[in-house]
C-alpha positions as CSV (number, residue, x, y, z in Angstrom):
1,M,20.9,15.8,-0.6
2,P,18.1,14.2,-2.7
3,G,14.9,12.7,-1.2
4,N,13.1,16.0,-0.4
5,T,10.3,15.6,-2.9
6,F,7.2,13.4,-2.4
7,G,4.3,12.5,-4.7
8,T,3.6,11.7,-8.4
9,L,1.3,14.3,-9.9
10,L,0.9,16.3,-6.7
11,R,4.5,16.8,-5.7
12,L,5.6,18.4,-2.4
13,T,9.2,19.5,-1.9
14,T,10.2,20.7,1.6
15,W,13.2,22.7,2.6
16,G,14.8,24.1,5.8
17,E,16.3,23.1,9.1
18,S,15.2,23.0,12.7
19,H,17.3,25.9,13.7
20,G,17.6,27.8,10.4
21,A,15.8,31.0,9.5
22,A,12.7,29.2,8.2
23,I,11.2,26.1,6.8
24,G,9.0,25.8,3.8
25,G,7.7,24.0,0.8
26,V,6.6,24.0,-2.8
27,L,3.5,22.1,-3.7
28,D,3.3,21.5,-7.5
29,G,0.4,20.0,-9.3
30,C,-2.5,21.5,-7.4
31,P,-5.5,22.1,-9.7
32,S,-6.6,25.7,-10.3
33,G,-9.7,27.4,-9.0
34,I,-9.6,25.9,-5.4
35,E,-10.4,28.5,-2.7
36,L,-7.5,28.7,-0.4
37,S,-6.2,31.1,2.3
38,E,-3.4,31.0,4.8
39,A,-6.1,30.7,7.5
40,D,-7.1,27.4,6.0
41,M,-3.6,26.1,6.4
42,Q,-3.2,27.6,9.9
43,V,-5.9,25.5,11.5
44,D,-3.9,22.2,11.2
45,L,-0.6,24.0,11.8
46,D,-2.0,25.2,15.2
47,R,-2.8,21.5,16.0
48,R,0.8,20.5,15.3
49,K,2.7,23.4,16.8
50,P,4.8,23.0,20.0
51,G,3.9,24.4,23.4
52,Q,0.3,23.3,23.4
53,S,0.5,21.5,26.7
54,R,2.9,20.1,29.3
55,H,3.0,17.0,27.2
56,A,4.7,18.8,24.2
57,S,7.9,20.6,23.6
58,Q,7.9,24.0,25.2
59,R,9.5,25.7,22.1
60,K,7.2,28.6,21.4
61,E,6.7,28.6,17.7
62,P,3.6,30.4,16.3
63,D,4.1,28.4,13.0
64,T,2.5,31.2,11.0
65,V,2.4,30.3,7.4
66,E,3.0,32.7,4.5
67,I,1.9,31.8,0.9
68,L,4.4,33.3,-1.6
69,S,3.0,32.0,-4.9
70,G,0.3,30.0,-6.7
71,L,-2.6,32.1,-5.3
72,F,-4.6,34.9,-6.9
73,E,-7.8,36.5,-5.6
74,G,-8.2,33.7,-3.0
75,K,-7.9,30.8,-5.5
76,T,-5.2,28.5,-6.7
77,T,-3.9,29.3,-10.1
78,G,-2.5,25.9,-11.0
79,A,1.1,27.2,-10.6
80,P,3.4,25.9,-7.8
81,I,2.2,27.0,-4.4
82,S,5.2,28.1,-2.4
83,F,5.0,28.9,1.3
84,L,7.2,29.4,4.3
85,I,7.1,29.2,8.1
86,K,9.7,31.3,10.0
87,N,11.5,29.8,12.9
88,R,10.8,32.4,15.7
89,D,12.0,30.6,18.9
90,K,15.1,28.6,18.0
91,D,17.7,28.2,20.8
92,S,20.8,26.3,19.7
93,S,22.7,26.7,23.0
94,A,21.4,23.4,24.4
95,Y,23.3,21.6,21.7
96,E,26.7,23.1,22.1
97,D,27.7,20.7,24.9
98,I,26.7,17.7,22.9
99,K,27.6,18.7,19.4
100,N,30.4,16.1,19.2
101,L,28.3,13.3,20.8
102,Y,25.9,11.0,18.9
103,R,22.4,11.0,20.4
104,P,21.1,7.4,20.7
105,G,17.9,6.9,18.6
106,H,18.7,10.0,16.5
107,A,20.0,10.3,12.9
108,D,23.3,11.9,14.2
109,L,25.5,9.0,13.5
110,S,23.9,7.9,10.2
111,Y,24.0,11.4,8.8
112,D,27.7,11.6,9.7
113,M,28.4,8.3,8.2
114,K,26.6,9.2,5.0
115,Y,27.6,12.9,4.5
116,G,30.7,13.3,6.7
117,F,29.0,16.4,8.0
118,R,25.8,17.3,9.9
119,D,23.9,20.2,11.4
120,Y,23.9,19.3,15.1
121,R,21.4,22.0,16.1
122,G,18.3,20.0,16.8
123,G,19.2,17.5,14.1
124,G,19.0,20.1,11.3
125,R,17.2,18.5,8.3
126,S,16.5,15.3,10.2
127,S,14.4,17.2,12.8
128,A,10.7,16.7,13.1
129,R,10.4,20.5,12.7
130,E,10.1,19.7,8.9
131,T,6.7,18.1,9.5
132,A,5.1,21.5,9.9
133,V,5.6,21.9,6.2
134,R,3.8,18.6,5.5
135,V,0.9,19.7,7.6
136,A,0.6,23.0,5.7
137,A,0.7,21.1,2.4
138,G,-1.8,18.5,3.8
139,A,-4.3,21.3,4.4
140,I,-4.2,22.1,0.7
141,A,-4.6,18.4,-0.1
142,K,-7.7,18.3,2.0
143,K,-9.1,21.0,-0.2
144,I,-8.4,18.9,-3.3
145,I,-10.2,15.9,-1.8
146,A,-13.2,17.8,-0.5
147,G,-15.8,15.3,0.5
148,I,-13.3,12.8,1.9
149,K,-12.9,13.2,5.7
150,V,-9.5,12.4,7.1
151,T,-9.4,12.0,10.9
152,G,-6.5,11.1,13.1
153,Y,-6.3,10.3,16.8
154,T,-4.1,8.6,19.4
155,I,-5.4,5.1,20.2
156,Q,-2.5,4.0,22.5
157,I,0.3,5.4,24.6
158,D,2.6,3.0,26.3
159,G,0.4,0.2,27.6
160,V,-2.9,2.3,27.7
161,R,-5.2,1.8,24.8
162,A,-8.5,3.6,23.9
163,E,-11.4,1.2,24.4
164,T,-14.2,3.6,23.3
165,F,-14.5,6.0,20.4
166,S,-16.0,9.5,20.4
167,E,-14.8,11.8,17.6
168,E,-15.9,14.8,19.7
169,E,-13.4,13.9,22.4
170,I,-10.4,13.9,20.2
171,E,-9.6,17.6,20.3
172,K,-10.9,18.0,23.9
173,N,-7.9,16.4,25.5
174,P,-4.2,17.1,25.0
175,V,-3.3,13.6,23.9
176,R,-6.0,13.6,21.2
177,S,-7.5,10.3,22.3
178,P,-11.1,9.4,21.3
179,D,-11.6,7.7,24.7
180,P,-11.8,10.3,27.6
181,K,-11.0,7.8,30.3
182,A,-8.0,6.4,28.5
183,A,-6.8,9.9,27.8
184,E,-6.6,10.6,31.6
185,E,-4.4,7.5,32.0
186,M,-2.3,8.4,29.0
187,E,-1.6,11.8,30.5
188,K,-0.5,10.3,33.8
189,I,1.9,7.9,31.9
190,I,3.4,10.8,30.0
191,D,3.8,12.9,33.2
192,L,5.6,10.0,34.9
193,A,8.0,9.6,32.0
194,R,8.7,13.3,31.8
195,K,9.5,13.5,35.5
196,A,11.8,10.5,35.2
197,G,13.7,12.3,32.3
198,D,12.3,9.6,29.9
199,S,9.7,9.3,27.1
200,V,7.0,7.0,25.9
201,G,5.7,5.9,22.5
202,G,2.3,4.9,21.2
203,I,0.0,4.2,18.2
204,V,-1.8,6.8,16.1
205,E,-4.7,5.7,13.8
206,V,-6.0,7.6,10.8
207,T,-9.3,6.9,9.0
208,A,-10.5,8.3,5.7
209,S,-14.2,8.2,5.1
210,N,-16.2,8.7,1.9
211,V,-13.3,7.5,-0.2
212,P,-14.4,6.6,-3.7
213,P,-13.6,3.1,-5.0
214,G,-11.0,2.7,-7.7
215,L,-8.1,4.8,-6.4
216,G,-4.7,3.1,-6.8
217,Q,-2.9,1.3,-9.6
218,P,-2.1,-2.4,-10.0
219,V,1.1,-4.0,-8.9
220,Y,3.6,-1.2,-8.2
221,G,1.2,1.7,-7.9
222,K,-0.8,0.4,-5.0
223,I,-2.4,3.1,-2.8
224,S,-1.5,0.9,0.2
225,A,2.2,1.0,-0.8
226,D,2.0,4.8,-1.2
227,L,0.3,5.2,2.2
228,A,2.9,3.0,3.9
229,S,5.7,5.0,2.2
230,A,4.2,8.3,3.2
231,L,3.6,7.4,6.8
232,M,7.0,5.7,7.2
233,S,8.6,8.9,6.0
234,I,7.4,10.7,9.2
235,N,10.0,11.1,11.9
236,A,9.7,8.5,14.7
237,I,7.4,6.1,12.8
238,K,8.6,2.5,13.1
239,G,5.6,0.5,11.7
240,V,2.5,0.8,9.6
241,E,-0.5,-1.4,9.3
242,I,-3.7,-1.2,7.3
243,G,-7.0,-2.6,8.4
244,A,-6.5,-5.6,10.7
245,G,-2.8,-5.3,10.0
246,F,-0.5,-7.7,11.8
247,A,-3.5,-9.3,13.5
248,C,-4.2,-11.0,10.3
249,A,-1.2,-13.3,10.9
250,S,-3.2,-15.1,13.6
251,M,-6.6,-15.1,11.7
252,K,-8.0,-17.7,9.4
253,G,-9.1,-16.7,5.9
254,S,-12.7,-17.2,6.9
255,E,-12.2,-14.7,9.7
256,F,-10.2,-12.1,7.8
257,N,-12.1,-12.0,4.5
258,D,-14.8,-9.2,4.5
259,P,-18.1,-10.7,3.3
260,I,-19.5,-8.9,0.3
261,T,-23.2,-8.1,-0.1
262,A,-25.2,-6.2,-2.8
263,K,-28.3,-4.2,-2.4
264,G,-29.9,-1.9,-5.0
265,G,-26.9,-2.3,-7.3
266,K,-24.5,-1.2,-4.5
267,F,-21.8,-3.4,-3.1
268,T,-21.2,-3.4,0.6
269,F,-19.0,-5.3,3.1
270,K,-20.0,-6.7,6.5
271,S,-16.5,-6.0,8.0
272,N,-13.4,-4.0,7.1
273,N,-10.4,-6.1,7.9
274,A,-8.9,-5.0,4.6
275,G,-8.9,-1.4,5.8
276,G,-10.7,-0.2,2.7
277,I,-8.1,-1.4,0.2
278,L,-8.3,-4.6,-2.0
279,G,-5.5,-5.4,-4.4
280,G,-3.9,-2.0,-3.8
281,I,-7.1,-0.3,-5.0
282,T,-9.7,1.4,-2.8
283,S,-12.9,-0.5,-2.2
284,G,-15.2,2.4,-1.2
285,Q,-14.9,1.5,2.5
286,D,-13.2,3.6,5.0
287,I,-9.4,3.5,4.8
288,V,-8.0,2.6,8.2
289,V,-4.3,2.9,8.9
290,R,-2.2,2.8,12.1
291,I,1.3,3.9,12.8
292,A,3.7,2.9,15.6
293,V,5.4,5.9,17.1
294,K,8.6,5.3,18.9
295,P,9.5,7.1,22.2
296,T,11.2,10.5,21.8
297,P,14.9,9.8,21.6
298,S,15.9,13.1,23.1
299,I,15.7,12.4,26.8
300,L,17.2,13.8,30.0
301,K,18.0,10.4,31.3
302,E,21.7,9.5,30.9
303,Q,22.5,7.2,28.0
304,E,25.6,5.4,26.8
305,T,27.1,6.7,23.5
306,V,30.4,7.7,21.8
307,D,31.8,10.9,20.5
308,K,33.0,11.7,17.0
309,D,36.3,10.0,17.7
310,G,34.7,6.8,18.8
311,K,35.5,7.3,22.5
312,S,32.9,6.1,25.0
313,A,30.8,8.8,26.6
314,S,27.5,9.4,28.4
315,I,24.9,11.8,27.2
316,S,21.9,13.6,28.8
317,V,19.9,15.7,26.3
318,T,18.6,18.9,27.7
319,G,16.4,21.4,25.8
320,R,12.8,21.4,24.8
321,H,11.5,18.0,23.7
322,D,8.2,16.1,23.7
323,P,8.0,13.4,26.3
324,C,5.5,11.7,23.9
325,I,5.3,12.5,20.2
326,C,1.9,11.0,19.5
327,P,-0.4,14.0,20.0
328,R,1.6,16.1,17.6
329,V,2.0,13.3,15.1
330,V,-1.8,13.1,14.6
331,P,-2.1,16.1,12.2
332,V,1.1,15.1,10.5
333,A,-0.3,11.6,9.8
334,E,-3.6,13.2,8.6
335,A,-1.6,15.4,6.2
336,M,0.3,12.5,4.7
337,V,-2.8,10.4,4.1
338,A,-4.5,13.5,2.5
339,L,-1.6,14.1,0.2
340,V,-1.6,10.4,-1.0
341,L,-5.3,10.5,-1.6
342,A,-5.2,13.8,-3.4
343,D,-2.3,12.5,-5.6
344,H,-4.2,9.3,-6.5
345,I,-7.4,11.3,-7.3
346,L,-5.3,13.4,-9.7
347,I,-3.7,10.2,-11.2
348,G,-7.2,8.7,-11.6
349,R,-8.4,11.8,-13.5
350,S,-5.3,11.8,-15.8
351,S,-5.8,8.1,-16.7
352,R,-9.3,8.9,-18.0
353,I,-8.2,11.8,-20.2
């Protein structure tokens, strides 16, 4: 099964399954001499782990990370950094009754059609459990891009959208919204969906500030393309937009173009519809990306499906699942943006050698 490695000079390979003994990764290409500890990685892992509130899966995973290589006396050595996270609270019993049924919205059917075999315990390799490894690696990437601030938050759940922005509010509410009033409404919507045995989706936004200009390569090495690829690789993501995104389709050029000014030899922009990227290369403005997060496919509400023999059936998915994935997607999206930025910074350094 290829497709488990991401990046160009900074390369992350992840391994493990949702209900296996552990999950983990190897991050290769990290520069030497960077101060790093397991505690540094644990901060973001604690933001992603399940069981944080009634709006998240009640699977009780501490997600404690253990670094196995690439570290000496508290600093990176330049060698591959290998780490693992043990699965402490896996319960496969909920999947026994549906192991021969295909869950709508999941990768069950596509995995069977491709490989002729699949791990039905929580989806195995297709499970979002894998994203914990990305978050751990993203914490290392944030060390590489020290000075660049990557911030994620939920701007919409179902039909409720954040109208105000306060960075201080993001970690104060369980949905990670920058708008406290919208957060209250978002929680109500998630509660209603959960009680109905259903789920809801939303939109997560990530901004990266203090990004230097010049990251990205022409044509096929665009940083915008790499960001889109990285974010689309996250489970449940069905769309990516940068800057004004799809809204540009209903704008005129005079409205979309960001006016450029110069003062004291420094170029600035009066708006940021481009999302900090021009021609696939960073402009020095904040990078702004948004991702569309689909509703959690594992729901208690009865759905129509078929079994492995193609016979019609109905399915109700029990077990521990998020009624809305958005809050826990936030640190994952941050990690993927950080990994792309770190990779492009290293690519930029290598091109000047």
